[in-house]
N, C-alpha and C positions, 0 to 999 in steps of 0.2 A: 165317849172317850174321856178319860180322866187324865189330866196332866198333873204329875206330882214331882216334888223336889226329892233330892237324895236324902235330905234330912227327914222328910215325911216318910219316905220309903223305909229307912232304917228303923224308925220308931214304930211302923205299922206293917212290917213285912207280911205277916200272916194274913192280915186284912186284904192287902193288895194282891198277894198271890192267890188267895181264895177268890177274889173278884175275877182275876184273869182266868182261873180254872173254870169259872162259870160263863166265860165268853165276853166279859166286859173288857173294853180296850183300856189299857194302861200305858201311858207314856211317862217314862222316867227322864226328867230333864236335869242336866248338869250344867254348871257354868263353863267348865273347861273342855269337856269331852263330847258335848253335843247331847242328843236325845236318843232314847232307846225305847223300843216297843217290847213290852213284857207279854209273852204269849206262851201257853202251855205246849209241850211237845205232844205230838200225836203218834199213833203207831206207824205212820208213814215217814216220820222223821227218824233219822239215823245219826247217832253220835258214835264216832269211832276215831281212834288215833290214826295218824298217817301209817304207822307200822301195821296196825290191824287192817287197814284198807289194802295195803300191798300184800299182806299175808293172804287175804281173801282172793285177790287177783291171782296170786301164784297158785292157790288151791284150785281156782276155776280153770286155769291153764292146764294143771295136772289132770283134772277130770276130763277136759277136752282131749288131751293126748291119749287118755285111756278109753276114749269113746263113750264116756258117761255124760251124755248131754242130749237135749232134745232140740232138734233144728226146727225153726219156724220160718216160713217164707212170706207170709202175708199177715196183715193186721188181724184178720179173722182167726187165723191159726194162733196168733199170740194171745188174743182175747180168750179163746177157748182154753188154751194152756193155763193162763192165769186164773180163770174161773175154776179150774179143776184143782188148784192148789189148796 
């Protein structure tokens, strides 16, 4: 784990982002805002706006109303469904 200052980060952004991308722990320490862990996003991470989130919820509700869904009742059914995706 490497702890760096904001000044060092600004001067060497590419270096530290590259290290984080390779799995090295990077902690960015500030005087007034605290500390932050720099980690790369993975395919499991999702970034979306609040508007996008609610648009997707509305779309899912519409699909349910139209009968376009797959019901699962057990963990095994859910696992099988997700593996088939």
